[in-house]
C-alpha positions as CSV (number, residue, x, y, z in Angstrom):
1,M,40.8,123.2,48.4
2,P,41.0,126.3,46.1
3,N,42.6,126.1,42.9
4,S,45.5,129.1,43.5
5,I,48.5,129.6,41.3
6,N,50.0,131.7,44.3
7,T,49.7,128.5,46.7
8,N,50.3,125.1,45.5
9,T,48.9,123.4,48.8
10,G,49.5,120.0,47.6
11,Q,53.1,120.9,46.8
12,L,53.9,122.1,50.2
13,V,52.3,118.7,52.0
14,A,54.2,116.5,49.2
15,L,57.4,118.3,50.0
16,R,57.2,118.2,53.6
17,N,56.4,114.8,53.3
18,L,59.7,114.3,51.0
19,S,61.9,115.9,53.6
20,R,60.4,114.0,56.3
21,V,61.2,110.8,54.5
22,N,64.7,112.0,53.6
23,A,65.7,112.9,56.9
24,T,64.6,109.6,58.4
25,L,66.2,107.6,55.7
26,E,69.7,109.4,56.6
27,Q,69.0,108.4,60.0
28,T,68.3,104.7,59.1
29,Q,71.2,104.4,57.0
30,D,73.6,106.0,59.1
31,R,72.3,103.1,62.1
32,V,73.0,100.7,59.4
33,S,76.8,101.9,58.3
34,T,77.8,102.6,61.8
35,G,76.1,99.9,63.2
36,L,75.1,102.2,66.0
37,K,71.5,103.5,67.1
38,V,73.1,106.5,69.3
39,I,75.9,107.9,67.2
40,G,76.4,111.2,68.4
41,P,74.3,113.8,71.4
42,K,71.7,114.8,68.7
43,D,70.8,111.0,68.8
44,D,69.8,110.4,72.5
45,A,71.6,113.4,74.7
46,S,71.4,110.9,78.0
47,N,72.1,108.0,76.3
48,F,75.1,109.2,74.6
49,S,76.5,110.8,77.8
50,I,76.1,107.2,79.3
51,A,77.6,106.0,76.8
52,Q,80.4,107.9,76.8
53,G,81.1,107.0,80.4
54,I,81.2,103.3,79.7
55,R,83.6,103.7,76.8
56,G,85.8,105.5,79.8
57,D,85.4,102.8,81.9
58,I,86.3,100.3,79.3
59,K,89.5,102.3,78.3
60,A,90.7,102.3,82.0
61,H,89.7,98.3,81.9
62,Q,91.9,97.5,79.2
63,A,94.7,99.4,80.2
64,V,94.6,96.9,83.4
65,Q,94.2,94.2,81.7
66,Q,97.3,95.4,79.6
67,G,99.4,95.8,82.9
68,L,98.3,92.4,84.2
69,S,99.1,90.7,81.1
70,Q,102.7,92.0,81.2
71,A,103.3,91.1,84.9
72,S,101.4,87.6,83.9
73,G,104.3,87.1,81.3
74,I,107.3,88.1,83.8
75,M,105.7,85.6,86.1
76,A,106.2,82.8,83.8
77,A,109.4,83.6,82.7
78,V,110.1,84.1,86.1
79,I,109.0,80.6,86.8
80,A,110.6,79.1,83.9
81,G,114.4,80.7,84.7
82,A,113.7,79.3,88.6
83,T,112.6,75.9,87.8
84,T,115.3,75.5,84.9
85,V,117.5,76.3,88.3
86,S,115.7,73.8,90.4
87,D,116.5,71.2,87.8
88,L,120.3,72.2,87.8
89,M,120.1,71.9,91.7
90,M,119.2,68.0,91.1
91,E,121.9,67.2,89.0
92,M,124.4,68.9,91.7
93,K,122.5,67.0,94.5
94,K,123.2,63.8,92.5
95,K,127.1,65.1,91.7
96,A,127.4,65.4,95.6
97,I,126.2,62.3,96.4
98,E,128.4,60.8,94.0
99,G,131.5,62.4,95.3
100,T,130.6,61.3,99.0
101,D,131.8,57.7,97.8
102,P,135.5,57.0,99.4
103,S,136.2,54.8,96.2
104,L,136.2,57.3,93.4
105,T,139.6,57.6,91.9
106,A,141.4,60.7,91.8
107,T,140.4,60.9,88.0
108,Q,136.8,60.4,88.6
109,R,137.1,62.6,91.4
110,S,138.7,65.5,89.6
111,I,135.7,65.1,86.8
112,L,132.8,65.1,89.1
113,A,134.2,68.3,90.9
114,A,134.5,69.7,87.4
115,D,131.1,68.7,86.6
116,F,129.3,70.2,90.1
117,L,131.2,73.6,89.4
118,Q,130.4,73.6,85.8
119,L,126.2,73.1,86.8
120,R,127.3,76.1,89.4
121,D,128.5,78.5,87.1
122,L,125.7,77.4,84.7
123,G,123.1,78.3,87.1
124,D,124.9,81.6,87.9
125,T,124.3,82.4,83.9
126,I,120.8,81.6,84.0
127,V,119.9,83.4,87.0
128,D,121.8,86.9,85.6
129,N,119.6,86.6,83.2
130,I,115.9,86.1,84.6
131,R,115.2,89.4,84.0
132,P,112.1,89.8,81.4
133,G,111.2,93.5,81.2
134,G,114.0,94.1,83.3
135,F,112.5,93.2,86.5
136,N,114.8,91.6,88.8
137,L,112.7,89.2,91.4
138,V,115.4,86.6,91.8
139,D,119.2,87.4,91.8
140,N,120.9,89.8,94.2
141,G,119.6,93.5,94.6
142,A,116.4,92.0,93.3
143,T,113.0,94.7,94.7
144,A,109.5,93.9,94.6
145,M,107.4,94.2,91.5
146,Q,104.1,96.2,91.6
147,V,101.0,95.8,89.8
148,V,98.3,97.7,89.1
149,S,95.1,95.2,89.8
150,D,92.0,97.5,89.1
151,T,90.3,100.7,87.8
152,Q,90.7,102.0,91.7
153,G,94.5,102.0,91.5
154,N,95.1,98.9,93.9
155,T,98.2,96.9,93.5
156,I,99.4,93.5,93.7
157,T,102.9,93.2,95.1
158,V,105.2,90.4,93.5
159,Q,107.7,89.8,96.8
160,P,111.6,88.9,95.3
161,Q,112.7,85.7,96.2
162,V,116.8,85.7,95.6
163,I,117.9,82.4,94.1
164,S,121.3,83.6,93.0
165,M,123.8,80.3,92.7
166,V,126.1,82.5,94.2
167,V,125.0,81.1,97.4
168,L,126.3,77.8,96.5
169,Q,129.6,78.8,96.9
170,F,128.9,79.7,100.6
171,G,131.6,82.2,101.0
172,L,133.4,78.9,102.5
173,P,136.5,77.3,101.5
174,N,136.4,73.6,100.3
175,T,132.5,74.1,99.0
176,D,133.5,71.2,96.2
177,L,133.8,67.3,95.3
178,N,137.5,67.3,95.7
179,S,137.0,65.1,98.9
180,V,134.6,63.2,100.5
181,A,134.6,65.8,103.4
182,N,134.0,68.8,100.8
183,A,131.3,66.6,99.0
184,Q,129.7,66.0,102.3
185,Q,129.6,69.8,103.4
186,A,128.6,70.4,99.4
187,L,125.6,68.1,99.7
188,G,124.1,69.8,102.9
189,I,124.3,73.3,101.2
190,V,122.9,72.0,98.3
191,N,119.5,70.6,100.3
192,N,119.7,74.0,101.8
193,A,119.8,75.8,98.4
194,Q,117.1,73.6,97.0
195,T,114.8,74.3,99.7
196,S,114.9,77.7,99.0
197,I,114.0,77.4,95.5
198,Q,111.1,75.2,96.2
199,L,109.8,77.9,98.6
200,A,110.9,80.6,96.0
201,L,108.9,78.5,93.2
202,G,106.0,78.6,95.7
203,A,105.7,82.0,96.0
204,F,106.1,82.7,92.2
205,G,103.5,80.3,91.3
206,A,100.8,81.9,94.0
207,A,101.4,85.5,93.1
208,H,101.2,84.1,89.3
209,K,97.6,82.9,89.9
210,Q,96.5,85.6,91.7
211,I,97.7,88.0,89.1
212,E,96.1,85.7,86.5
213,S,92.6,85.2,88.6
214,Q,92.5,89.4,89.0
215,M,92.8,89.3,84.9
216,K,89.9,86.7,84.3
217,F,87.7,88.8,86.8
218,D,89.1,92.1,85.0
219,K,88.3,90.5,81.9
220,F,84.6,89.7,82.9
221,L,83.7,93.2,84.3
222,T,84.9,94.5,80.7
223,D,82.7,92.4,78.9
224,A,79.9,93.1,81.0
225,L,80.5,96.5,80.3
226,E,80.8,96.1,76.8
227,E,77.1,94.1,77.0
228,G,75.8,96.9,78.7
229,L,77.0,99.4,75.8
230,G,76.1,97.3,73.3
231,S,72.7,97.3,74.6
232,L,72.2,100.8,75.2
233,V,73.7,102.0,71.7
234,D,73.7,99.3,69.4
235,A,71.1,99.2,66.7
236,D,69.0,96.6,65.6
237,L,70.4,95.8,61.9
238,G,67.2,93.6,60.9
239,K,65.1,95.8,62.2
240,E,67.2,99.1,60.5
241,S,67.4,97.3,57.4
242,A,63.7,96.6,57.0
243,K,62.9,100.1,57.7
244,L,65.8,101.3,55.2
245,Q,64.0,99.5,52.6
246,A,60.6,100.6,53.5
247,L,61.9,104.1,54.0
248,Q,63.4,104.1,49.9
249,V,59.9,102.9,48.6
250,Q,58.5,106.2,50.9
251,Q,61.0,108.3,49.2
252,Q,60.2,107.3,45.9
253,L,56.1,107.9,46.1
254,S,57.0,111.1,48.0
255,V,59.0,112.0,45.0
256,Q,56.2,111.1,42.2
257,A,53.4,112.9,44.8
258,L,55.7,115.8,44.7
259,G,55.6,115.4,40.9
260,I,52.2,115.3,40.8
261,A,51.7,118.3,43.2
262,N,53.9,120.3,40.6
263,Q,52.0,119.5,37.5
264,H,48.8,120.9,39.4
265,P,49.1,124.4,38.2
266,Q,49.3,123.3,34.7
267,T,45.8,122.0,35.0
268,L,44.9,125.5,35.8
269,L,45.4,126.6,31.9
270,G,42.4,124.6,30.7
271,L,40.2,126.4,32.6
272,F,41.0,129.3,30.3
273,G,41.4,127.2,27.0
């Protein structure tokens, strides 16, 4: 290599090497700080594009899961309310059976009849308040609830099951426990109403299970997408950490080599001493 004061070849080589090390070091530091090996399209255009598509799919599944989770909460509240009404029906049935006893005194029958109607009114109040999220699935005027079940826009339909305690008033006179005959009539109607509520609970339970099953399936799909995304863009931090340390050493050596190359022209002065 000729000695020249116009062209310092050693300096150029050292400078190019330092620039290369600095660029690689910067990329490695980005990977360590973000945990990603593909941060933007400049890192890997095709994988970045694929990753963005997967991220969009994950967001879509998360939106579906949010809707399903809300629907599951609604169903849990509806079932809890309907179960409470069913328990009241058991108490009403007990009262009605007691009311068929002809040996009751007038006072006893009056107390029993009042208890029966109080339970009915309590049931009405409970049903009127079973409107989680503003959805009415059990009271008069109830409508079906549509729940988006997947990213294709398919839905699960929860059919209403009217269990309004108003039916216990039957629109008939003498539906009370004021006499043995009335109590017998009330018992028959309570039995029918109890059957209706049991059927409603069965339908709601099946719908709730379907929603929860779809939630689990969608969560499985989301987890699979996240795993695929991770294998595509996640950095191996152990490997990158080791590489970072090696590059830092290379950077120091490159700086020293550049310093030595910069001193080379000074040695030429010795030739003219």
